[in-house]
ZAMARGU-4260 file (C-alpha; in steps of 0.2 Angstrom, whole numbers, plus 5000, padded with zeros to 4 digits):
<rodrens>
0) 5594/5337/5436 | 5613/5338/5435 | 5613/5321/5426 | 5600/5327/5413 | 5610/5344/5411
5) 5626/5334/5406 | 5616/5322/5395 | 5608/5337/5386 | 5625/5346/5384 | 5634/5330/5377
10) 5619/5322/5368 | 5626/5305/5374 | 5623/5294/5388 | 5641/5287/5386 | 5650/5304/5386
15) 5639/5310/5400 | 5643/5295/5411 | 5662/5298/5407 | 5660/5316/5413 | 5650/5312/5429
20) 5661/5296/5433 | 5645/5285/5433 | 5640/5270/5423 | 5630/5272/5407 | 5616/5263/5414
25) 5615/5274/5429 | 5614/5289/5419 | 5601/5282/5407 | 5591/5277/5423 | 5592/5294/5431
30) 5585/5302/5415 | 5571/5289/5413 | 5566/5292/5431 | 5565/5311/5428 | 5554/5308/5413
35) 5543/5296/5423 | 5541/5309/5436 | 5537/5323/5424 | 5526/5311/5413 | 5535/5319/5398
40) 5548/5313/5386 | 5564/5324/5387 | 5575/5314/5374 | 5572/5306/5358 | 5584/5291/5358
45) 5592/5288/5341 | 5603/5274/5336 | 5620/5284/5338 | 5614/5300/5347 | 5601/5308/5357
50) 5590/5323/5353 | 5580/5334/5365 | 5562/5335/5364 | 5554/5353/5365 | 5551/5349/5383
55) 5568/5343/5385 | 5576/5359/5377 | 5565/5370/5388 | 5570/5361/5404 | 5589/5361/5399
60) 5589/5380/5397 | 5580/5382/5414 | 5592/5370/5423 | 5607/5378/5415 | 5601/5396/5420
65) 5598/5389/5438 | 5615/5381/5440 | 5623/5396/5434 | 5614/5407/5446 | 5619/5395/5460
70) 5637/5396/5454 | 5637/5415/5454 | 5630/5416/5471 | 5643/5403/5478 | 5657/5412/5470
75) 5650/5429/5476 | 5650/5423/5494 | 5668/5417/5492 | 5675/5431/5482 | 5668/5445/5494
80) 5679/5438/5507 | 5694/5446/5497 | 5693/5464/5502 | 5707/5469/5492 | 5700/5465/5475
85) 5691/5478/5464 | 5679/5471/5451 | 5676/5483/5436 | 5666/5481/5420 | 5670/5493/5406
90) 5665/5494/5387 | 5678/5484/5376 | 5685/5498/5366 | 5687/5509/5382 | 5696/5494/5390
95) 5708/5491/5376 | 5711/5509/5370 | 5710/5520/5386 | 5711/5509/5402 | 5723/5496/5397
100) 5738/5508/5393 | 5735/5516/5410 | 5735/5500/5420 | 5753/5503/5426 | 5748/5520/5433
105) 5733/5512/5441 | 5744/5499/5449 | 5755/5513/5456 | 5741/5523/5463 | 5732/5508/5471
110) 5746/5496/5475 | 5737/5485/5487 | 5721/5483/5476 | 5720/5468/5464 | 5710/5472/5448
115) 5697/5461/5440 | 5692/5468/5423 | 5678/5462/5412 | 5670/5468/5396 | 5654/5458/5395
120) 5639/5470/5391 | 5628/5458/5401 | 5639/5460/5417 | 5627/5470/5428 | 5628/5478/5445
125) 5614/5467/5452 | 5614/5466/5471 | 5620/5448/5472 | 5633/5451/5458 | 5652/5452/5460
130) 5655/5469/5452 | 5660/5484/5463 | 5658/5497/5449 | 5657/5499/5430 | 5660/5512/5416
135) 5645/5513/5405 | 5643/5522/5388 | 5626/5531/5387 | 5616/5546/5393 | 5618/5543/5411
140) 5600/5535/5414 | 5603/5519/5424 | 5588/5517/5437 | 5593/5512/5454 | 5611/5516/5451
145) 5623/5531/5455 | 5631/5538/5439 | 5643/5552/5437 | 5650/5558/5421 | 5668/5554/5417
150) 5671/5561/5399 | 5661/5566/5384 | 5666/5559/5367 | 5675/5571/5355 | 5673/5565/5337
155) 5686/5567/5324 | 5688/5559/5307 | 5704/5549/5305 | 5712/5537/5292 | 5729/5529/5289
160) 5742/5540/5281 | 5744/5528/5267 | 5727/5533/5261 | 5733/5551/5258 | 5748/5547/5247
165) 5746/5558/5232 | 5729/5564/5237 | 5723/5581/5243 | 5708/5581/5255 | 5701/5598/5255
170) 5682/5596/5255 | 5667/5585/5254 | 5670/5579/5237 | 5687/5573/5242 | 5680/5563/5257
175) 5668/5554/5245 | 5682/5545/5237 | 5686/5534/5253 | 5676/5520/5260 | 5666/5525/5276
180) 5669/5514/5291 | 5653/5514/5302 | 5650/5508/5320 | 5633/5499/5323 | 5622/5504/5338
185) 5612/5488/5335 | 5612/5475/5321 | 5601/5486/5310 | 5605/5503/5315 | 5621/5514/5314
190) 5627/5527/5327 | 5624/5544/5319 | 5642/5550/5322 | 5646/5552/5304 | 5630/5562/5301
195) 5633/5573/5316 | 5651/5576/5311 | 5647/5580/5293 | 5633/5592/5298 | 5646/5601/5310
200) 5659/5602/5295 | 5646/5609/5283 | 5647/5593/5272 | 5628/5590/5271 | 5629/5582/5253
205) 5641/5568/5257 | 5633/5551/5254 | 5638/5539/5268 | 5625/5525/5264 | 5639/5513/5258
210) 5655/5507/5267 | 5659/5494/5280 | 5650/5492/5297 | 5657/5485/5314 | 5649/5482/5330
215) 5663/5489/5340 | 5672/5506/5338 | 5688/5496/5341 | 5686/5486/5325 | 5682/5502/5315
220) 5698/5510/5322 | 5708/5494/5318 | 5701/5495/5300 | 5706/5513/5298 | 5723/5508/5304
225) 5724/5495/5291 | 5720/5508/5277 | 5702/5501/5274 | 5694/5518/5275 | 5690/5533/5285
230) 5680/5533/5302 | 5674/5545/5315 | 5682/5541/5332 | 5683/5548/5349 | 5699/5557/5350
235) 5703/5549/5367 | 5702/5532/5359 | 5714/5536/5345 | 5726/5547/5354 | 5740/5535/5354
240) 5738/5531/5335 | 5738/5550/5332 | 5753/5553/5342 | 5763/5538/5333 | 5757/5543/5316
245) 5747/5527/5313 | 5732/5538/5310 | 5730/5556/5304 | 5716/5568/5307 | 5706/5574/5292
250) 5700/5592/5293 | 5701/5603/5309 | 5684/5599/5315 | 5680/5591/5332 | 5662/5587/5337
255) 5655/5584/5354 | 5646/5567/5355 | 5628/5565/5361 | 5633/5551/5374 | 5647/5550/5387
260) 5657/5538/5398 | 5650/5537/5415 | 5656/5530/5432 | 5642/5519/5439 | 5640/5511/5456
265) 5627/5504/5467 | 5620/5518/5479 | 5629/5510/5494 | 5646/5508/5485 | 5651/5525/5492
270) 5657/5517/5508 | 5670/5506/5499 | 5687/5514/5500 | 5693/5504/5484 | 5679/5511/5474
275) 5682/5529/5480 | 5700/5528/5476 | 5697/5521/5459 | 5685/5535/5455 | 5697/5548/5461
280) 5711/5540/5450 | 5699/5540/5435 | 5695/5558/5437 | 5713/5563/5438 | 5717/5553/5422
285) 5703/5561/5413 | 5709/5578/5418 | 5726/5575/5412 | 5719/5568/5396 | 5708/5583/5393
290) 5723/5595/5396 | 5733/5585/5384
</rodrens>
């Protein structure tokens, strides 16, 4: 199985043999034995390369998933022996714009705790996984997990100050002259943050159908900083840019978002002092942020 996986990855008996430290004939023989046992061809042998048959492609995907699961389980057993490491998963924008600038304070608050930070959305709190806790963006509905709210988004409209040079922005007509920067909830659907903010501001007639779209709020903020247009952003995520003048707020309108950031753990994680200490630190930082 391992030999076939490497052959499937490299599409070459020669390269697979080099990687596995075997002879080419041994690699070819192993794959042929597997095909004979299954009674099915897994490879199409071309003159200079190999191709997977449909059965070969299906088996390769299954083997890769199985080996990955084994690796994760082995790593979990090894890593869990390190009682001083806290493994956290957070959304990418939250990690970059809220948590990362505060890491020095986190290190001061938890000097004996080593931090592992991941942002992969597929990184879950499955029972056998490595994660100790996560920060999730949503409505708080995660079955079989404990979730407590950290903070709700406060939406403001921001842009680079260079966009306002020689321009007065006093109403919806003025806003229409800029490019709208949108954040995607899925490949074919935008978040409704622009519509909610415009409704709250009384700007119902503004057409937001055009503009640029991004799959991360972080990218929309970067585009706004670069002067590409105007975007709706959570104030907490752009506080630094507003304080330095890299971004400016348009209109004195702040709208509460429909979703929030939540601290999420397995139900039994309440017995872990690291998780409890991290949760307490988060709540303190959120409180300071709200007061500011």
